Structure formats: structure tokens, C-alpha cells
VMD Tcl script that builds the backbone (N, CA, C; Angstrom):
set m [mol new atoms 198]
animate dup $m
set s [atomselect $m all]
$s set {name element resname resid chain x y z} {
  {N N MET 1 A 119.329 79.987 103.225}
  {CA C MET 1 A 118.516 79.176 104.186}
  {C C MET 1 A 118.253 79.981 105.219}
  {N N GLY 2 A 118.801 81.023 105.813}
  {CA C GLY 2 A 118.664 82.212 106.811}
  {C C GLY 2 A 117.629 82.734 106.484}
  {N N GLU 3 A 117.310 83.330 105.122}
  {CA C GLU 3 A 116.055 84.037 104.788}
  {C C GLU 3 A 115.016 83.059 104.948}
  {N N MET 4 A 114.927 82.035 104.639}
  {CA C MET 4 A 113.882 80.896 104.933}
  {C C MET 4 A 113.427 80.788 106.414}
  {N N LYS 5 A 114.555 80.995 107.166}
  {CA C LYS 5 A 114.200 80.744 108.556}
  {C C LYS 5 A 113.629 81.939 109.037}
  {N N ARG 6 A 114.131 83.239 108.504}
  {CA C ARG 6 A 113.423 84.424 108.911}
  {C C ARG 6 A 112.103 84.372 108.604}
  {N N THR 7 A 111.913 83.982 107.217}
  {CA C THR 7 A 110.542 83.862 106.962}
  {C C THR 7 A 109.494 82.981 107.540}
  {N N LYS 8 A 109.906 82.002 107.906}
  {CA C LYS 8 A 109.305 81.030 108.867}
  {C C LYS 8 A 109.076 81.844 110.118}
  {N N ALA 9 A 109.902 82.517 110.704}
  {CA C ALA 9 A 109.582 83.054 112.075}
  {C C ALA 9 A 108.635 84.256 111.970}
  {N N ASP 10 A 108.644 84.948 110.849}
  {CA C ASP 10 A 107.697 85.882 110.493}
  {C C ASP 10 A 106.271 85.170 110.421}
  {N N LEU 11 A 106.185 84.243 109.527}
  {CA C LEU 11 A 104.659 83.431 109.360}
  {C C LEU 11 A 104.192 82.791 110.741}
  {N N GLU 12 A 105.287 82.269 111.581}
  {CA C GLU 12 A 104.684 81.924 113.049}
  {C C GLU 12 A 104.224 83.029 113.754}
  {N N ARG 13 A 105.006 84.272 113.602}
  {CA C ARG 13 A 104.395 85.356 114.522}
  {C C ARG 13 A 102.968 86.029 113.893}
  {N N ALA 14 A 102.768 85.807 112.385}
  {CA C ALA 14 A 101.416 86.173 111.915}
  {C C ALA 14 A 100.517 85.181 112.426}
  {N N LYS 15 A 100.788 83.780 112.295}
  {CA C LYS 15 A 99.922 82.829 112.847}
  {C C LYS 15 A 99.514 82.986 114.192}
  {N N GLU 16 A 100.528 83.379 115.199}
  {CA C GLU 16 A 100.066 83.621 116.631}
  {C C GLU 16 A 99.038 84.772 116.561}
  {N N ALA 17 A 99.474 85.797 115.872}
  {CA C ALA 17 A 98.567 87.058 115.803}
  {C C ALA 17 A 97.066 86.798 115.456}
  {N N LEU 18 A 96.991 86.170 114.350}
  {CA C LEU 18 A 95.772 85.679 114.024}
  {C C LEU 18 A 95.045 84.852 114.895}
  {N N LEU 19 A 95.609 83.880 115.587}
  {CA C LEU 19 A 95.011 83.050 116.459}
  {C C LEU 19 A 94.363 84.094 117.598}
  {N N LYS 20 A 95.306 84.951 117.897}
  {CA C LYS 20 A 94.746 86.068 119.225}
  {C C LYS 20 A 93.662 86.870 118.530}
  {N N GLU 21 A 93.658 87.237 117.431}
  {CA C GLU 21 A 92.514 87.915 116.863}
  {C C GLU 21 A 91.379 87.073 116.680}
  {N N LEU 22 A 91.503 85.748 116.595}
  {CA C LEU 22 A 90.104 84.827 116.570}
  {C C LEU 22 A 89.762 84.800 117.899}
  {N N GLU 23 A 90.707 84.710 118.980}
  {CA C GLU 23 A 90.052 84.716 120.391}
  {C C GLU 23 A 89.358 85.968 120.817}
  {N N ARG 24 A 89.842 87.133 120.250}
  {CA C ARG 24 A 89.299 88.196 120.569}
  {C C ARG 24 A 87.874 88.434 119.980}
  {N N LEU 25 A 87.729 87.874 118.658}
  {CA C LEU 25 A 86.491 87.833 118.020}
  {C C LEU 25 A 85.609 87.112 118.806}
  {N N GLU 26 A 86.076 85.773 119.386}
  {CA C GLU 26 A 85.059 84.824 119.874}
  {C C GLU 26 A 84.643 85.625 121.293}
  {N N GLU 27 A 85.621 86.353 121.969}
  {CA C GLU 27 A 85.072 87.204 123.210}
  {C C GLU 27 A 83.978 88.143 122.679}
  {N N LEU 28 A 84.159 89.132 121.693}
  {CA C LEU 28 A 83.266 89.964 121.316}
  {C C LEU 28 A 81.802 89.277 120.958}
  {N N LYS 29 A 81.806 88.012 120.337}
  {CA C LYS 29 A 80.737 87.272 120.124}
  {C C LYS 29 A 80.161 86.738 121.335}
  {N N ALA 30 A 80.718 86.467 122.356}
  {CA C ALA 30 A 80.113 85.988 123.571}
  {C C ALA 30 A 79.523 87.073 124.198}
  {N N LYS 31 A 80.097 88.288 124.246}
  {CA C LYS 31 A 79.486 89.485 125.007}
  {C C LYS 31 A 78.370 89.975 124.134}
  {N N GLY 32 A 78.195 89.733 123.003}
  {CA C GLY 32 A 77.082 90.181 122.085}
  {C C GLY 32 A 77.502 91.381 121.572}
  {N N GLU 33 A 78.625 91.849 121.318}
  {CA C GLU 33 A 79.282 93.075 120.953}
  {C C GLU 33 A 79.252 93.208 119.386}
  {N N ILE 34 A 79.068 91.967 118.704}
  {CA C ILE 34 A 79.076 92.012 117.344}
  {C C ILE 34 A 77.950 91.085 116.718}
  {N N SER 35 A 77.587 91.414 115.616}
  {CA C SER 35 A 76.372 90.704 115.092}
  {C C SER 35 A 76.828 89.237 114.604}
  {N N GLU 36 A 75.861 88.219 114.543}
  {CA C GLU 36 A 76.227 86.932 113.983}
  {C C GLU 36 A 76.858 87.000 112.557}
  {N N GLU 37 A 76.332 88.040 111.734}
  {CA C GLU 37 A 76.763 88.292 110.481}
  {C C GLU 37 A 78.262 88.716 110.419}
  {N N GLU 38 A 78.493 89.643 111.179}
  {CA C GLU 38 A 79.759 90.151 111.058}
  {C C GLU 38 A 80.807 89.217 111.951}
  {N N TYR 39 A 80.480 88.626 112.870}
  {CA C TYR 39 A 81.236 87.409 113.436}
  {C C TYR 39 A 81.604 86.371 112.321}
  {N N ALA 40 A 80.599 86.045 111.702}
  {CA C ALA 40 A 80.887 84.812 110.600}
  {C C ALA 40 A 81.765 85.435 109.527}
  {N N LYS 41 A 81.646 86.670 109.065}
  {CA C LYS 41 A 82.655 87.239 108.027}
  {C C LYS 41 A 84.004 87.377 108.592}
  {N N LYS 42 A 84.086 88.031 109.734}
  {CA C LYS 42 A 85.296 88.216 110.233}
  {C C LYS 42 A 86.159 86.792 110.510}
  {N N ARG 43 A 85.386 85.765 111.006}
  {CA C ARG 43 A 85.808 84.520 111.371}
  {C C ARG 43 A 86.453 83.951 109.943}
  {N N GLY 44 A 85.721 83.919 108.985}
  {CA C GLY 44 A 85.959 83.418 107.792}
  {C C GLY 44 A 87.162 84.031 107.278}
  {N N ASP 45 A 87.429 85.230 107.397}
  {CA C ASP 45 A 88.664 86.064 106.877}
  {C C ASP 45 A 89.751 85.619 107.652}
  {N N ILE 46 A 89.622 85.579 108.950}
  {CA C ILE 46 A 90.710 84.967 109.588}
  {C C ILE 46 A 91.082 83.549 109.349}
  {N N GLU 47 A 90.199 82.757 109.227}
  {CA C GLU 47 A 90.517 81.423 108.978}
  {C C GLU 47 A 91.141 81.196 107.531}
  {N N ARG 48 A 90.590 81.971 106.499}
  {CA C ARG 48 A 91.279 82.119 105.171}
  {C C ARG 48 A 92.827 82.404 105.386}
  {N N LYS 49 A 93.258 83.412 106.073}
  {CA C LYS 49 A 94.634 83.847 106.286}
  {C C LYS 49 A 95.228 82.690 107.003}
  {N N LEU 50 A 94.689 82.119 108.042}
  {CA C LEU 50 A 95.304 81.094 108.830}
  {C C LEU 50 A 95.635 80.014 107.918}
  {N N VAL 51 A 94.788 79.316 106.867}
  {CA C VAL 51 A 95.079 78.430 106.229}
  {C C VAL 51 A 96.119 78.626 105.042}
  {N N GLU 52 A 96.284 80.039 104.588}
  {CA C GLU 52 A 97.269 80.331 103.858}
  {C C GLU 52 A 98.642 80.405 104.492}
  {N N ILE 53 A 98.672 80.844 105.769}
  {CA C ILE 53 A 99.989 80.807 106.376}
  {C C ILE 53 A 100.204 79.412 106.727}
  {N N MET 54 A 99.496 78.521 107.102}
  {CA C MET 54 A 99.679 77.299 107.511}
  {C C MET 54 A 100.252 76.331 106.457}
  {N N ASP 55 A 99.919 76.640 104.943}
  {CA C ASP 55 A 100.222 76.047 103.908}
  {C C ASP 55 A 101.564 76.842 103.648}
  {N N ARG 56 A 102.080 77.836 103.846}
  {CA C ARG 56 A 103.260 78.404 103.555}
  {C C ARG 56 A 104.193 77.678 104.530}
  {N N LEU 57 A 103.915 77.676 105.734}
  {CA C LEU 57 A 104.794 77.020 106.846}
  {C C LEU 57 A 104.897 75.647 106.621}
  {N N ALA 58 A 103.927 74.808 106.006}
  {CA C ALA 58 A 104.296 73.319 105.701}
  {C C ALA 58 A 105.194 73.487 104.543}
  {N N GLN 59 A 105.224 74.265 103.533}
  {CA C GLN 59 A 106.154 74.217 102.251}
  {C C GLN 59 A 107.590 74.669 102.906}
  {N N LEU 60 A 107.669 75.544 103.730}
  {CA C LEU 60 A 109.192 75.815 104.305}
  {C C LEU 60 A 109.594 74.929 105.143}
  {N N LYS 61 A 108.660 74.401 105.941}
  {CA C LYS 61 A 109.065 73.064 106.822}
  {C C LYS 61 A 109.696 71.911 105.848}
  {N N PHE 62 A 109.136 71.749 104.659}
  {CA C PHE 62 A 109.514 70.815 103.734}
  {C C PHE 62 A 110.812 71.181 103.159}
  {N N LEU 63 A 111.040 72.449 102.890}
  {CA C LEU 63 A 112.086 73.078 102.280}
  {C C LEU 63 A 113.369 72.988 103.035}
  {N N LEU 64 A 112.928 73.287 104.282}
  {CA C LEU 64 A 114.105 73.301 105.412}
  {C C LEU 64 A 114.548 72.068 105.990}
  {N N GLY 65 A 113.676 70.906 105.712}
  {CA C GLY 65 A 113.908 69.674 105.968}
  {C C GLY 65 A 113.570 69.446 107.467}
  {N N SER 66 A 112.768 70.081 108.002}
  {CA C SER 66 A 112.533 69.927 109.672}
  {C C SER 66 A 111.011 69.735 109.732}
}
mol reanalyze $m
mol bondsrecalc $m
mol representation Tube
mol addrep $m
């Protein structure tokens, strides 16, 4: 059970890092520092990673009963 809680904490940290990365990407786009094509690709990559993490967090939440 302790390992699952550590895994959950690691996933939460990864989620927060990806959300910050998404914010930075939005800032770069707003400043015109990246192309629309590059923005769309990077945003898609980040969103895919977020979906995977959120799915794993939901599974852990179920297993931990919280």
C-alpha cells in the first residue's frame, strides 16, 4: 500500500510538471515564439501524457479506496 501511495505522489508531481509545461507552451505561443504547427504538436504530446497520468491516478485512487 505504501508503494502505491508513493507512486500516486510521483504521478501527481508529473501531472503538475506537465501542467506547468503546458502553461509555458501557451506563453511561447502568445509571444509568437513558436509556430502554430509546433505548438499543436507539443500541446498534443503534453495532453496525451496528461491523459495517461490521469488514467493511472484514477486507477490508483480506486485501488487505494480514496
